[in-house]
N, C-alpha and C positions, 0 to 999 in steps of 0.2 A: 204361065203361073204354076208356082211350085205346088205339087201334090201335097195334100194333108194325109195321105194313106200312110199308116204306119209302116216302118221298114219291115220286110219280110211278110207282109200281110197276105201275099200271094201263096205263101207256103201254109200247108195244113198243120194246126197245132199237134203237137206229139205229147202225150201224158207221160207221167213218170213211169207208169207201169209198162207202157209201150216202150220207152227208151230202154228201161232196164231188161226188158225181155229181148230187145235186139242185141244188148250187150252180152247177155248169157248166151245167145245163138252164137254170137262171134267168138265166144270163148269156148265153144265146142265141147261143153260138158264140164269145164272147169267151174267150180262153184264161185259166184260173184263174190261172196264174203271172203274168199281167199285173197281178194285184192284190197281188203281194208288196210288202212295205214294205222298201225299200232304205234303211236308216238310215244305213249307211255302206258303203263297198266291201267291208267285211268282216262286216257284220251285216245279214243279209236275214231277214226274218220273213214267214211264211206268212200268207195272209189270214185263216186260222182255225185253231184248234187243237181236238183232240178228247180225250175221256178216254183214248183208246188211246196218246196222246203222252205220258201221265203216269200210268202205271198205279199207282204208289205215291205218294199225296199227301203233301206236306211238311207238317210241323207249323208252325203260325203262327211267324212271324219275331220276334213280340213277345209278351210275356206280360201286359203291363199296358195297358188301353185309357186313352184321353184325352190331353189335352195342356194345357199352360198358355197362357193368352192374354197375349201380350206387347205392350209398348208402348214406343215410343222417347220418352224424356223429356230434353230438351236443357236442360242447366243452365248459365246464363250470369247473367243479371240477376235479382235478386229484387226483388219477390215473384212475378214472372211465372213462374219456375221452379216455385215451390211451388204456384202455382194449377193449372198444367198437370198436376203430379203429382197433386194431389187430384182434379182433374177425371177423370184416368184411372181412379184407384182407385175413385172413386164410380161410374164407367161399366162396372166389372166387370173391370178389368185385373187379372191374377193374377201377372204377371212383369214389372214395370217395369224398364227399363234406363235407369240414370242416366247420361247421357252429359255428363260433365264438360268444359267448354270451357275451364277455367282451375282453378287451385287455389282452395279455399275455406278460410277460417278456420274454428275450431270454432264460434264465435258464428254464422257464416253456415250451418253444418251444422244448427245447432238451429233457426234460422228456416227453413230450406229444408224439412226433414223433419219439422216440427211437424205432428202428426196422423197420421204414418205408423205403422201397426201391423205391423212386419216379420215378426211370428209368423204373420200371415195370408196372407202372399204370399211369393214369392221375389224377392230384390233383386239387380239385376245391376248391376256397375259398369264403365264404360267411360271412359277417358281420351282426350279428342280434342285434345291439345295436345302440343307438342314437350316433350322431357325429362320423359318419364313417370316417375312415382314410384309404382309399384304398392304397394310395402311401405308407403309413408307413407299411401297412400289406405286400405289395409286397417287400418292403425293407427287412423286417423281415425274410420273406420267402427265398429270394435271400441270405440273410446273413446266414440262417440255411444251405441252400445247399452248400455253399461255406465252412462253417465250418466242414461239414461232408463229404467233398470230392466228392460232386456231381457237375456235369457239368450244371450250370443253362440254358446253350444253348440248352440242350437236352430235358429238362424237358417240359411237355405238361400239359395244363389245362386251367381253366378260373378263372376269378374273378368277382364277382357280382357288377358292377358298372353301375348304370342306374340313371343318374341324372334326366331324365324325369319322373321317378317314385318317387325319393327319395327327390328331392329338389323342393321347390316352385318356385325357380328363378334358373334354371339349369346353372351350371358353366361350359360352354363348353370349356373355356380355359384350365381349371383344368383337363378336360377330355383329351384335346390334350396332355397334359403333361403326363398323365397316359399312353397314347398310345405311346408317345415316350419313356417313361420309359420301357414298355414291349418290345418294338423293340430293345432297346439297351441291357437290362439285362435279359429278359425272352422271346426271339422271339417265343417260341412255346406256349405263353399264349394269350387267348383271353379276352379282358378286356372292351368290349363296349357291355353290356348285353342289348338285346331287350326283356324285360319281357313282354310276351304276356299273361301269365297266368291270369293277372287281367282282360282280355277281355273275358275269357272263361264264357259262360252262357248257355241260353236255345239253343237247336239245331236249332230252327227257326232263330236264329241271327248268324249263323256260318259265313255267307258271311260278316257280319260286323266284326266279330273277325278277320277274315283274312285281310280285308282292313285296320283295326286299326293296325294290325302287320306291314303290309307294310307301312303305314304311319309313324309309329314310327321309323322303320329302316330307311326310306328315311329322316326323320328329322335329324338323327344322321349323315346320309351321307352329307345332305346340310350343317349343322352347321360345321362339322369337315373339309369338303373341302374348305369352305369359310375361314377356319383358316389355310389353306396351305397344308393340307394332300390330297394326291390323293384317288380317290375311291378305288383303290387296296389297299392302306395302312389302310383304314378304314375297308374294309370287312375282311382283313386278322385278324383284332382284334375283329371282330363282333361275337357274338354267341346269337342264339335265344332260349328262354325259353317258352315252351308252356305247356298246360295242355290238357289232353284228359279225356272225360267223359265216359258214358256208351252206347252212340249211336253208335254201332260197326262201321257201314259202313260209317256214317257221319265222324266219327274221322279219319278213314283211308283216306277218300277222301279229308279232310281238309288238313292233312299234305302232301298229294301228289299234292294238288292245290297249296299250297304254294311253292313247288319245281317247278311247271309249270310256276308260276308267277315271280319267281325271275329273270330269264333272261330279262324280260320286264322291271323290275325295274332297272337292270344294263344298258340296252339299253338307258333308259332316262338319264343316267350319262355319256354316251359315253364310257361305260366300258363292252363292250360285252365279254363274256368268263369267267368273274370273277365267281369262284365257290360259291356254296351256302355256307353260314356259317354253322358251326356245330349247330345241332338242338337237344336240350336236352328237353325231354318230361317227364313231372311230371303227376301222376295221381290226378285228381281233387278231393280236400278234400271233396267238397259237394256231391260227389257221394258215400262216404262211409255211411253205416248204423251207427246209434249211439247206437246200441243195439246188433247186430249180427256179432260178429267177423268173424265167419266161412263163412257167406255169403260174407263178404268183400274179403276173400281169393279167393273164386270162381269169384267174380266180377273183382278183380285184373287181373286174368288171361286173361279175354277177353280185358281188358283195354290195357294191355301189348301187346296183339296181334294187337290191333288197331295201337299202336305206332310202332310197329316192322313192320307191312305190310304197313304203311304209310311212312316209311323211316327214322325213329329216328336214331340219331347217339348215344345218350347216354339215358337211361331210369332210372328213379328213381321212386321206388315203396314204397308207404307208407305201414308201418306195419299195419296189419289187425285191431289192437286196437287204431289206431291214433285217431280216433273221439269218443273214449270211454271215454275221459277225464282221462286217465291212462297212465303212461309211457310205452314205448316199452319194451318188454322182449326178451330175448335171442331166444325164440321160434318165437314170431312174426317177429323179424328181420330175423331170418333164412328162415322163409316161404316166406318173401318178395323178398329176393334175389334168393331163389330157384325157384320161379315163372319163372324168367328169365332163369335160368340154364336149367330147363326142356324144355322150348322153343328152346333153343339152343342145347342141348345135346340129346334130345329125338325127338323133332319135327324137328330139323335141319333148323329152320327158318333163321339162320344166313348164309345159304349157297346161297341164291339167293338175288340179289340186289334190285329188285323191284317184288316181288312175284305176285302182281296183275296186272302187265302190260298185256293188251290184254283182260282183263276181261270186257265185254261190259258194265255191269251195273256200275261197279266201274269207269271205264273210263268216262262213261257219267255223273256220279255224279262229278267227278273230274272236268270235263270241265264246268259244269254248275255252281259250286261254284267258279271256277276260274273266269268266265265271269262276275257273279254278284259282286264278290269282286273287281275285276279290275275297274269296272264302278264306284262303290261306292268310291274307293280309289281315283280315278280321280276327283270325286266330292269334296272329302276332300281337295285335293291339289288345285283345283281351288277356294275354299273357304278360302284358307291361310295355309293350311297344318296342321300338328299335334298340333302344339302350338297355332295356331290362328283360326282354324275353328270353327264356331258356330255350325256345323253339329256334332262335337264330343263331 
């Protein structure tokens, strides 16, 4: 019969005072406060935390474990584009992002996507050319699905539509039309992108990155609800795109803080209980070395771990030579996707929804970033919001 005795119950409890006294002894006279982490002038973390600091553990910030393995697929010339797509799918990619560098005819769509089984993966669409036409792209995608016997109602994915980033005068009426188009033709698609990668910068400004992400998401909620959509209809079509750098614990806490703050944003719209939009995480390009491809491979592993432990839903890993001013190769693409496969199949990080829930240090850092970001977000909103604030 299994014992009901709590784990480690045979060991005597150690108070915070006793624990810190032992730490000071081991430091041999060096003041313990010298080991504090000064993340910024306003964020100072203790060298260690204790159960006494968090007497009431917080429930996990995420309910479902796992994430999808993403890959960038640049679409320009055929048949190279199709070969790269099939290479990734055969290598275990679960969420290809099709990066269109030009418009394609229906015949080219048929050639490019020959062999794709969209029911088995999520398919993400991105236009990398001027004069984007997301409605036309969605219509072509919908047409391809119908022509090849796939049910558009069952297909999942996203399309990169972010007028606040792409347009000097955002057309929110057109964005509403795109939302309505997706609701009718592709209900599994998210078409309001909150691109927060542009806010990624120094770790000292991570609270500003979070606040700007919230402000941008809130601007879309405000603009689209003013045009007759409900908060639920907007959030159902929204997806977040974030970047992670190399500050391991900060990036973990940043993603967790965003999950912690989301219910507060929904409460402001009278929409308690709306789930967090899908969160796609990309590795920050500026974190890559311009000369050492192998260092980039190792570094990518820690960045992906930050994304996983922070609660990413999709992760896209740059090939290790992305910053070396050369095209990706079959080898660098394979290593990029295998970083994620190893963390799933060998480290089993896809088995726990919120692996760092209860970690005193990470929970404290999560709370500190969330409080700072929320305060800054409210200042942005009081000053006119994302589009009008002079603070942004």
